[in-house]
N, CA, C and O atoms as a MOPAC input file, in Angstrom:
PM7 MOZYME 1SCF
protein

 N      6.02300 1     8.39100 1   -14.20800 1
 C      6.26700 1     8.01300 1   -12.82700 1
 C      4.93400 1     7.70500 1   -12.15700 1
 O      3.94500 1     8.40600 1   -12.36600 1
 N      4.92200 1     6.67400 1   -11.36900 1
 C      3.71500 1     6.30200 1   -10.64700 1
 C      3.72300 1     6.94500 1    -9.26300 1
 O      4.78000 1     7.21600 1    -8.69400 1
 N      2.54800 1     7.17900 1    -8.74300 1
 C      2.39600 1     7.70500 1    -7.38600 1
 C      1.95100 1     6.54100 1    -6.50700 1
 O      0.94000 1     5.89400 1    -6.78100 1
 N      2.70800 1     6.28400 1    -5.45800 1
 C      2.42400 1     5.15400 1    -4.57900 1
 C      2.06800 1     5.68700 1    -3.19800 1
 O      2.82800 1     6.43700 1    -2.58500 1
 N      0.89700 1     5.28000 1    -2.72600 1
 C      0.41500 1     5.68200 1    -1.41600 1
 C      0.29600 1     4.42600 1    -0.54900 1
 O     -0.42900 1     3.49200 1    -0.89300 1
 N      1.00200 1     4.41200 1     0.55700 1
 C      0.89200 1     3.29800 1     1.50100 1
 C      0.26500 1     3.83200 1     2.77200 1
 O      0.67300 1     4.86600 1     3.30100 1
 N     -0.73200 1     3.11100 1     3.24900 1
 C     -1.43400 1     3.55400 1     4.43600 1
 C     -2.09700 1     2.34200 1     5.08800 1
 O     -1.86800 1     1.20600 1     4.67500 1
 N     -2.89700 1     2.58400 1     6.08200 1
 C     -3.64800 1     1.50000 1     6.71000 1
 C     -4.96200 1     2.06300 1     7.23300 1
 O     -5.09200 1     3.25400 1     7.51500 1
 N     -5.91500 1     1.17500 1     7.34900 1
 C     -7.20700 1     1.51500 1     7.92700 1
 C     -7.35100 1     0.70800 1     9.20300 1
 O     -7.14400 1    -0.50600 1     9.20500 1
 N     -7.70500 1     1.37700 1    10.28100 1
 C     -7.96100 1     0.69800 1    11.54200 1
 C     -9.48000 1     0.60200 1    11.67300 1
 O    -10.16700 1     1.59900 1    11.89500 1
 N     -9.98000 1    -0.61500 1    11.52900 1
 C    -11.43200 1    -0.82500 1    11.58500 1
 C    -11.90700 1    -1.05600 1    13.01400 1
 O    -12.99500 1    -0.61400 1    13.38400 1
 N    -11.11000 1    -1.73700 1    13.81100 1
 C    -11.40200 1    -1.93400 1    15.23400 1
 C    -10.10000 1    -2.36500 1    15.92000 1
 O     -9.04400 1    -2.39300 1    15.28700 1
 N    -10.17400 1    -2.69400 1    17.19600 1
 C     -8.94900 1    -3.01600 1    17.94100 1
 C     -8.24000 1    -4.27100 1    17.43700 1
 O     -7.05600 1    -4.46100 1    17.71300 1
 N     -8.94300 1    -5.12200 1    16.70800 1
 C     -8.35200 1    -6.35900 1    16.21200 1
 C     -8.06700 1    -6.34100 1    14.71400 1
 O     -7.51200 1    -7.29400 1    14.16800 1
 N     -8.44400 1    -5.26700 1    14.06300 1
 C     -8.35500 1    -5.26300 1    12.60800 1
 C     -7.74000 1    -3.97700 1    12.06800 1
 O     -8.39100 1    -2.93400 1    12.00300 1
 N     -6.48200 1    -4.07600 1    11.68600 1
 C     -5.77600 1    -2.99400 1    11.00200 1
 C     -5.37700 1    -3.53000 1     9.63500 1
 O     -4.71100 1    -4.56100 1     9.53800 1
 N     -5.78400 1    -2.83100 1     8.57900 1
 C     -5.58800 1    -3.33900 1     7.22100 1
 C     -4.64500 1    -2.41400 1     6.45000 1
 O     -5.03200 1    -1.30400 1     6.08400 1
 N     -3.41500 1    -2.86000 1     6.20000 1
 C     -2.51100 1    -2.06400 1     5.37500 1
 C     -2.90100 1    -2.17900 1     3.90100 1
 O     -3.44200 1    -3.19200 1     3.45700 1
 N     -2.61100 1    -1.11600 1     3.16200 1
 C     -2.88400 1    -1.15800 1     1.72600 1
 C     -1.87200 1    -0.30700 1     0.97500 1
 O     -1.22300 1     0.57200 1     1.54300 1
 N     -1.75700 1    -0.58800 1    -0.30200 1
 C     -0.91500 1     0.19100 1    -1.20200 1
 C     -1.77100 1     0.57900 1    -2.39800 1
 O     -2.35800 1    -0.27600 1    -3.06100 1
 N     -1.83300 1     1.86200 1    -2.66300 1
 C     -2.59700 1     2.37300 1    -3.80000 1
 C     -1.59600 1     2.93500 1    -4.79300 1
 O     -0.86700 1     3.88000 1    -4.49100 1
 N     -1.56600 1     2.34700 1    -5.97800 1
 C     -0.62100 1     2.77000 1    -7.01500 1
 C     -1.41800 1     3.48500 1    -8.09200 1
 O     -2.27000 1     2.89500 1    -8.75600 1
 N     -1.12500 1     4.76400 1    -8.25100 1
 C     -1.83000 1     5.59300 1    -9.22200 1
 C     -0.92300 1     5.83700 1   -10.41000 1
 O      0.29100 1     5.98200 1   -10.26500 1
 N     -1.51600 1     5.88100 1   -11.56300 1
 C     -0.75800 1     6.06700 1   -12.79100 1
 C     -0.22600 1     7.47200 1   -12.96500 1
 O     -0.44800 1     8.35700 1   -12.13800 1
 N      0.47700 1     7.64700 1   -14.05600 1
 C      1.07000 1     8.93600 1   -14.38300 1
 C     -0.00300 1     9.98900 1   -14.63400 1
 O      0.17200 1    11.16400 1   -14.31200 1
 N     -1.10900 1     9.55100 1   -15.21200 1
 C     -2.21300 1    10.45500 1   -15.52100 1
 C     -3.42900 1    10.04800 1   -14.68700 1
 O     -3.53200 1     8.90700 1   -14.23800 1
 N     -4.33500 1    10.98700 1   -14.48800 1
 C     -5.54900 1    10.68000 1   -13.73500 1
 C     -6.34400 1     9.59800 1   -14.44300 1
 O     -6.41600 1     9.55900 1   -15.67100 1
 N     -6.93400 1     8.72600 1   -13.65300 1
 C     -7.72300 1     7.62300 1   -14.18900 1
 C     -9.01100 1     7.49400 1   -13.40300 1
 O     -9.05300 1     7.80000 1   -12.21100 1
 N    -10.05500 1     7.04400 1   -14.06500 1
 C    -11.30300 1     6.78000 1   -13.35100 1
 C    -11.54600 1     5.27700 1   -13.26700 1
 O    -12.67800 1     4.82300 1   -13.09900 1
 N    -10.44700 1     4.50500 1   -13.39000 1
 C    -10.51600 1     3.04800 1   -13.31400 1
 C     -9.57900 1     2.56700 1   -12.21300 1
 O     -8.51300 1     3.13600 1   -11.97900 1
 N    -10.01300 1     1.49900 1   -11.54600 1
 C     -9.17400 1     0.93800 1   -10.48100 1
 C     -9.32900 1    -0.58200 1   -10.47300 1
 O    -10.42300 1    -1.11200 1   -10.66700 1
 N     -8.22600 1    -1.25800 1   -10.24600 1
 C     -8.22300 1    -2.70700 1   -10.04400 1
 C     -7.93300 1    -2.93500 1    -8.56500 1
 O     -6.92800 1    -2.46000 1    -8.03700 1
 N     -8.82300 1    -3.66500 1    -7.90600 1
 C     -8.64300 1    -3.96900 1    -6.49400 1
 C     -8.12800 1    -5.39700 1    -6.39200 1
 O     -8.80800 1    -6.34000 1    -6.79600 1
 N     -6.92900 1    -5.55200 1    -5.85400 1
 C     -6.29900 1    -6.86200 1    -5.76200 1
 C     -6.37800 1    -7.40000 1    -4.34200 1
 O     -5.95200 1    -6.75500 1    -3.38300 1
 N     -6.93800 1    -8.60700 1    -4.23500 1
 C     -7.13400 1    -9.26100 1    -2.94800 1
 C     -6.38100 1   -10.59100 1    -2.94500 1
 O     -6.74500 1   -11.50600 1    -3.68200 1
 N     -5.33900 1   -10.70700 1    -2.12700 1
 C     -4.60000 1   -11.97400 1    -2.08800 1
 C     -5.36400 1   -13.05400 1    -1.33400 1
 O     -6.29000 1   -12.75900 1    -0.57900 1
 N     -4.97400 1   -14.29400 1    -1.54200 1
 C     -5.52900 1   -15.38900 1    -0.75500 1
 C     -4.96100 1   -15.35200 1     0.65300 1
 O     -4.04900 1   -14.57600 1     0.94000 1
 N     -5.49300 1   -16.17800 1     1.52300 1
 C     -5.04900 1   -16.15400 1     2.91700 1
 C     -3.55700 1   -16.44800 1     3.06500 1
 O     -2.91000 1   -15.89100 1     3.95100 1
 N     -3.00800 1   -17.29900 1     2.22800 1
 C     -1.60300 1   -17.65000 1     2.33300 1
 C     -0.72400 1   -17.00000 1     1.27700 1
 O      0.39800 1   -17.44500 1     1.03700 1
 N     -1.23400 1   -15.94400 1     0.64500 1
 C     -0.49400 1   -15.28600 1    -0.43800 1
 C     -0.41300 1   -13.80000 1    -0.12100 1
 O     -1.16000 1   -13.29800 1     0.71800 1
 N      0.47300 1   -13.11500 1    -0.77700 1
 C      0.68600 1   -11.69500 1    -0.52000 1
 C      0.65600 1   -10.92500 1    -1.83700 1
 O      0.94600 1   -11.48100 1    -2.89600 1
 N      0.31000 1    -9.67100 1    -1.76400 1
 C      0.34700 1    -8.83700 1    -2.97400 1
 C      1.78800 1    -8.55400 1    -3.40300 1
 O      2.01700 1    -7.98500 1    -4.47000 1
 N      2.74600 1    -8.94500 1    -2.58400 1
 C      4.15700 1    -8.75800 1    -2.91900 1
 C      4.71700 1    -9.93300 1    -3.72400 1
 O      5.90000 1    -9.94000 1    -4.06700 1
 N      3.89300 1   -10.90700 1    -4.02100 1
 C      4.33000 1   -12.10600 1    -4.73800 1
 C      4.29500 1   -11.88100 1    -6.24600 1
 O      3.68300 1   -10.91900 1    -6.70900 1
 N      4.94700 1   -12.75900 1    -7.02200 1
 C      5.09300 1   -12.56400 1    -8.46600 1
 C      3.79200 1   -12.37500 1    -9.25800 1
 O      3.73800 1   -11.52300 1   -10.14500 1
 N      2.76300 1   -13.14200 1    -8.96000 1
 C      1.52500 1   -12.98800 1    -9.72800 1
 C      0.96800 1   -11.57700 1    -9.62200 1
 O      0.52000 1   -11.00800 1   -10.61700 1
 N      0.99400 1   -11.02100 1    -8.44100 1
 C      0.49100 1    -9.66000 1    -8.25000 1
 C      1.43600 1    -8.63500 1    -8.86500 1
 O      0.98800 1    -7.62100 1    -9.40100 1
 N      2.72400 1    -8.88900 1    -8.79400 1
 C      3.70100 1    -7.97200 1    -9.37600 1
 C      3.45500 1    -7.80800 1   -10.88500 1
 O      3.38000 1    -6.68800 1   -11.38800 1
 N      3.33400 1    -8.90400 1   -11.57700 1
 C      3.14100 1    -8.84200 1   -13.03000 1
 C      1.76300 1    -8.30900 1   -13.40000 1
 O      1.63800 1    -7.52500 1   -14.34000 1
 N      0.73500 1    -8.72200 1   -12.67800 1
 C     -0.61500 1    -8.23000 1   -12.95400 1
 C     -0.69900 1    -6.72300 1   -12.70000 1
 O     -1.36200 1    -6.00300 1   -13.44700 1
 N     -0.03300 1    -6.25100 1   -11.65700 1
 C     -0.02400 1    -4.81200 1   -11.36600 1
 C      0.56500 1    -4.04100 1   -12.53900 1
 O      0.01800 1    -3.02200 1   -12.95900 1
 N      1.67700 1    -4.52900 1   -13.06100 1
 C      2.29200 1    -3.87500 1   -14.21000 1
 C      1.37400 1    -3.83500 1   -15.42000 1
 O      1.32100 1    -2.82900 1   -16.12900 1
 N      0.65500 1    -4.91200 1   -15.66000 1
 C     -0.27300 1    -4.95300 1   -16.79400 1
 C     -1.36800 1    -3.90700 1   -16.64500 1
 O     -1.69100 1    -3.20500 1   -17.60400 1
 N     -1.93800 1    -3.79700 1   -15.45800 1
 C     -2.99600 1    -2.80700 1   -15.24900 1
 C     -2.46900 1    -1.38500 1   -15.35700 1
 O     -3.10800 1    -0.53500 1   -15.97700 1
 N     -1.31100 1    -1.11700 1   -14.76300 1
 C     -0.74900 1     0.22300 1   -14.83200 1
 C     -0.43100 1     0.61400 1   -16.27400 1
 O     -0.59500 1     1.77400 1   -16.65100 1
 N      0.01400 1    -0.33200 1   -17.06900 1
 C      0.28800 1    -0.05200 1   -18.48300 1
 C     -0.97700 1     0.28300 1   -19.26400 1
 O     -0.91200 1     0.89100 1   -20.33200 1
 N     -2.11700 1    -0.11200 1   -18.73100 1
 C     -3.41400 1     0.18200 1   -19.36200 1
 C     -4.07100 1     1.41300 1   -18.71800 1
 O     -5.26300 1     1.65200 1   -18.91600 1
 N     -3.30000 1     2.19000 1   -17.95200 1
 C     -3.78500 1     3.38300 1   -17.25600 1
 C     -4.91200 1     3.06200 1   -16.27100 1
 O     -5.87900 1     3.81400 1   -16.15000 1
 N     -4.77300 1     1.95400 1   -15.58200 1
 C     -5.72300 1     1.54700 1   -14.55200 1
 C     -4.98200 1     1.57200 1   -13.21100 1
 O     -3.97500 1     0.88500 1   -13.03900 1
 N     -5.48500 1     2.36200 1   -12.27100 1
 C     -4.88200 1     2.40700 1   -10.93600 1
 C     -5.06300 1     1.05800 1   -10.24400 1
 O     -5.99400 1     0.31400 1   -10.55100 1
 N     -4.16800 1     0.75100 1    -9.31100 1
 C     -4.19500 1    -0.54500 1    -8.63600 1
 C     -4.19800 1    -0.33800 1    -7.11600 1
 O     -3.41500 1     0.44000 1    -6.57100 1
 N     -5.09900 1    -1.05600 1    -6.46300 1
 C     -5.17000 1    -1.03600 1    -5.00800 1
 C     -4.86000 1    -2.43200 1    -4.48200 1
 O     -5.61200 1    -3.37600 1    -4.72300 1
 N     -3.75500 1    -2.55600 1    -3.76600 1
 C     -3.39900 1    -3.82000 1    -3.10800 1
 C     -3.91100 1    -3.74900 1    -1.67900 1
 O     -3.49600 1    -2.88000 1    -0.91200 1
 N     -4.79600 1    -4.64300 1    -1.32100 1
 C     -5.26500 1    -4.70800 1     0.06000 1
 C     -4.48100 1    -5.82700 1     0.73600 1
 O     -4.63300 1    -7.00300 1     0.40300 1
 N     -3.64800 1    -5.44200 1     1.68600 1
 C     -2.66700 1    -6.34900 1     2.28200 1
 C     -3.11700 1    -6.88500 1     3.63800 1
 O     -2.36100 1    -6.85400 1     4.60900 1
 N     -4.33800 1    -7.36800 1     3.69500 1
 C     -4.84000 1    -7.89600 1     4.96500 1
 C     -3.97100 1    -9.05600 1     5.43000 1
 O     -3.26500 1    -9.69000 1     4.64600 1
 N     -4.04600 1    -9.30800 1     6.71800 1
 C     -3.17000 1   -10.31400 1     7.32500 1
 C     -3.97400 1   -11.25300 1     8.21300 1
 O     -3.65200 1   -11.43300 1     9.38800 1
 N     -5.01300 1   -11.84500 1     7.65300 1
 C     -5.90500 1   -12.70600 1     8.42400 1
 C     -5.19000 1   -13.91700 1     9.01200 1
 O     -5.48800 1   -14.32200 1    10.13600 1
 N     -4.26300 1   -14.49300 1     8.27700 1
 C     -3.58400 1   -15.70900 1     8.73900 1
 C     -2.77800 1   -15.47500 1    10.00900 1
 O     -2.47900 1   -16.42600 1    10.73200 1
 N     -2.42000 1   -14.21800 1    10.29500 1
 C     -1.63300 1   -13.88700 1    11.48200 1
 C     -2.48800 1   -13.35700 1    12.62800 1
 O     -1.97100 1   -13.06300 1    13.70600 1
 N     -3.79600 1   -13.23300 1    12.40000 1
 C     -4.67800 1   -12.60000 1    13.37000 1
 C     -5.34800 1   -13.66900 1    14.24900 1
 O     -6.18700 1   -14.43400 1    13.77400 1
 N     -4.97400 1   -13.71100 1    15.51900 1
 C     -5.50100 1   -14.73400 1    16.43400 1
 C     -7.00600 1   -14.58300 1    16.66000 1
 O     -7.70600 1   -15.58600 1    16.79700 1
 N     -7.50500 1   -13.37200 1    16.70100 1
 C     -8.94300 1   -13.16000 1    16.87300 1
 C     -9.71000 1   -13.69200 1    15.66600 1
 O    -10.77300 1   -14.29400 1    15.81900 1
 N     -9.18000 1   -13.47400 1    14.48400 1
 C     -9.80800 1   -13.95000 1    13.25600 1
 C     -9.88000 1   -15.47600 1    13.23600 1
 O    -10.89000 1   -16.05000 1    12.82800 1
 N     -8.82900 1   -16.11500 1    13.67000 1
 C     -8.76000 1   -17.58300 1    13.65100 1
 C     -9.82900 1   -18.23800 1    14.52500 1
 O    -10.20800 1   -19.38400 1    14.28000 1
 N    -10.31400 1   -17.53200 1    15.52800 1
 C    -11.30200 1   -18.08600 1    16.45400 1
 C    -12.73100 1   -18.06200 1    15.90400 1
 O    -13.62900 1   -18.66300 1    16.49400 1
 N    -12.94300 1   -17.38700 1    14.80400 1
 C    -14.29900 1   -17.17700 1    14.28400 1
 C    -14.82000 1   -18.35400 1    13.48100 1
 O    -14.05100 1   -19.19200 1    13.00800 1
 N    -16.13400 1   -18.40600 1    13.33300 1
 C    -16.75400 1   -19.38900 1    12.44000 1
 C    -16.50100 1   -18.95600 1    10.99600 1
 O    -16.08600 1   -17.82300 1    10.75000 1
 N    -16.74600 1   -19.84000 1    10.06000 1
 C    -16.54900 1   -19.49200 1     8.65000 1
 C    -17.39800 1   -18.28600 1     8.24800 1
 O    -16.91900 1   -17.39000 1     7.55300 1
 N    -18.63900 1   -18.26500 1     8.68100 1
 C    -19.51900 1   -17.13900 1     8.35200 1
 C    -18.96600 1   -15.83000 1     8.91600 1
 O    -18.95600 1   -14.80900 1     8.22900 1
 N    -18.50400 1   -15.86600 1    10.17200 1
 C    -17.95500 1   -14.66500 1    10.80200 1
 C    -16.66200 1   -14.20900 1    10.10400 1
 O    -16.40000 1   -13.01200 1     9.98400 1
 N    -15.86600 1   -15.17500 1     9.65000 1
 C    -14.64600 1   -14.83400 1     8.91100 1
 C    -14.98000 1   -14.13500 1     7.60000 1
 O    -14.34900 1   -13.14200 1     7.24000 1
 N    -15.97100 1   -14.65600 1     6.89200 1
 C    -16.37700 1   -14.03200 1     5.62800 1
 C    -16.84100 1   -12.59900 1     5.85600 1
 O    -16.48700 1   -11.70100 1     5.09300 1
 N    -17.62500 1   -12.38400 1     6.89500 1
 C    -18.10500 1   -11.03400 1     7.19900 1
 C    -16.93900 1   -10.12700 1     7.55900 1
 O    -16.87600 1    -8.98500 1     7.10500 1
 N    -16.02300 1   -10.62400 1     8.36500 1
 C    -14.84900 1    -9.83700 1     8.75500 1
 C    -14.05200 1    -9.43100 1     7.51000 1
 O    -13.67100 1    -8.27000 1     7.36200 1
 N    -13.80800 1   -10.38500 1     6.62900 1
 C    -13.05300 1   -10.08500 1     5.40800 1
 C    -13.77000 1    -9.02900 1     4.57400 1
 O    -13.15400 1    -8.07100 1     4.10700 1
 N    -15.07600 1    -9.21000 1     4.39200 1
 C    -15.85700 1    -8.24000 1     3.62200 1
 C    -15.76500 1    -6.85300 1     4.25900 1
 O    -15.53000 1    -5.86400 1     3.56500 1
 N    -15.94800 1    -6.78300 1     5.56500 1
 C    -15.91700 1    -5.49900 1     6.26400 1
 C    -14.54600 1    -4.83200 1     6.15900 1
 O    -14.45800 1    -3.61500 1     5.99600 1
 N    -13.47700 1    -5.62400 1     6.25000 1
 C    -12.12700 1    -5.06600 1     6.11300 1
 C    -11.89600 1    -4.50000 1     4.71400 1
 O    -11.42500 1    -3.37400 1     4.55800 1
 N    -12.23100 1    -5.28700 1     3.71200 1
 C    -12.02800 1    -4.83400 1     2.32600 1
 C    -12.87400 1    -3.59000 1     2.06300 1
 O    -12.39100 1    -2.62000 1     1.47800 1
 N    -14.11000 1    -3.61600 1     2.48600 1
 C    -15.00400 1    -2.47400 1     2.28200 1
 C    -14.46500 1    -1.22000 1     2.95800 1
 O    -14.54900 1    -0.12900 1     2.39300 1
 N    -13.91300 1    -1.36000 1     4.16300 1
 C    -13.36000 1    -0.21500 1     4.88700 1
 C    -12.20000 1     0.42100 1     4.11600 1
 O    -12.09800 1     1.64500 1     4.03800 1
 N    -11.33400 1    -0.40800 1     3.55200 1
 C    -10.20400 1     0.11600 1     2.78400 1
 C    -10.69400 1     0.79700 1     1.50800 1
 O    -10.28400 1     1.91600 1     1.20000 1
 N    -11.56700 1     0.12400 1     0.77400 1
 C    -12.06800 1     0.69800 1    -0.48500 1
 C    -12.77100 1     2.02500 1    -0.21200 1
 O    -12.53300 1     3.00400 1    -0.92000 1
 N    -13.62300 1     2.07100 1     0.79100 1
 C    -14.30700 1     3.32100 1     1.13000 1
 C    -13.31700 1     4.41800 1     1.47200 1
 O    -13.47700 1     5.55900 1     1.03900 1
 N    -12.29100 1     4.08000 1     2.24700 1
 C    -11.28700 1     5.06600 1     2.63800 1
 C    -10.51700 1     5.59600 1     1.42400 1
 O    -10.29800 1     6.80100 1     1.29900 1
 N    -10.11800 1     4.71000 1     0.55500 1
 C     -9.33100 1     5.10800 1    -0.61700 1
 C    -10.16000 1     5.95700 1    -1.58100 1
 O     -9.66400 1     6.93800 1    -2.13600 1
 N    -11.40000 1     5.58300 1    -1.77200 1
 C    -12.21700 1     6.25200 1    -2.78400 1
 C    -12.97700 1     7.47300 1    -2.28000 1
 O    -13.60100 1     8.17200 1    -3.07800 1
 N    -12.94200 1     7.74500 1    -0.99300 1
 C    -13.75500 1     8.83300 1    -0.45100 1
 C    -13.43000 1    10.20200 1    -1.05400 1
 O    -14.32800 1    11.02800 1    -1.21700 1
 N    -12.18100 1    10.45100 1    -1.38300 1
 C    -11.79000 1    11.73100 1    -1.96500 1
 C    -11.35400 1    11.59300 1    -3.41600 1
 O    -10.66000 1    12.45400 1    -3.95600 1
 N    -11.76500 1    10.51300 1    -4.02600 1
 C    -11.30200 1    10.20800 1    -5.37800 1
 C    -12.36900 1    10.54700 1    -6.41200 1
 O    -13.54300 1    10.72900 1    -6.09200 1
 N    -11.92800 1    10.62400 1    -7.64300 1
 C    -12.83800 1    10.85900 1    -8.75800 1
 C    -13.34000 1     9.55100 1    -9.34700 1
 O    -14.12700 1     9.55900 1   -10.29400 1
 N    -12.89600 1     8.43500 1    -8.80000 1
 C    -13.26500 1     7.12200 1    -9.33600 1
 C    -14.66900 1     6.78000 1    -8.90500 1
 O    -15.17800 1     5.71300 1    -9.24900 1

């Protein structure tokens, strides 16, 4: 049985990042971080099948479910500012997930 943790990180008033962390049956010190494209979701078929492949190899999976395409503040930014925002969001989730982990 897999352990599924769904949560979110609030980085600032404009940025709340939901995520799903799927942990294997046994403890693992490996993790696959999955980042969808702006118009794609981790709930789509490519991520579904890839998640299964990693879990079968005893690799935990972290789906970062950011929603930049729906964020009006994000849309107003320059390309450079968007890249920084994306990096900061992903980093915030990864730091939060791994802070109490053995990974």
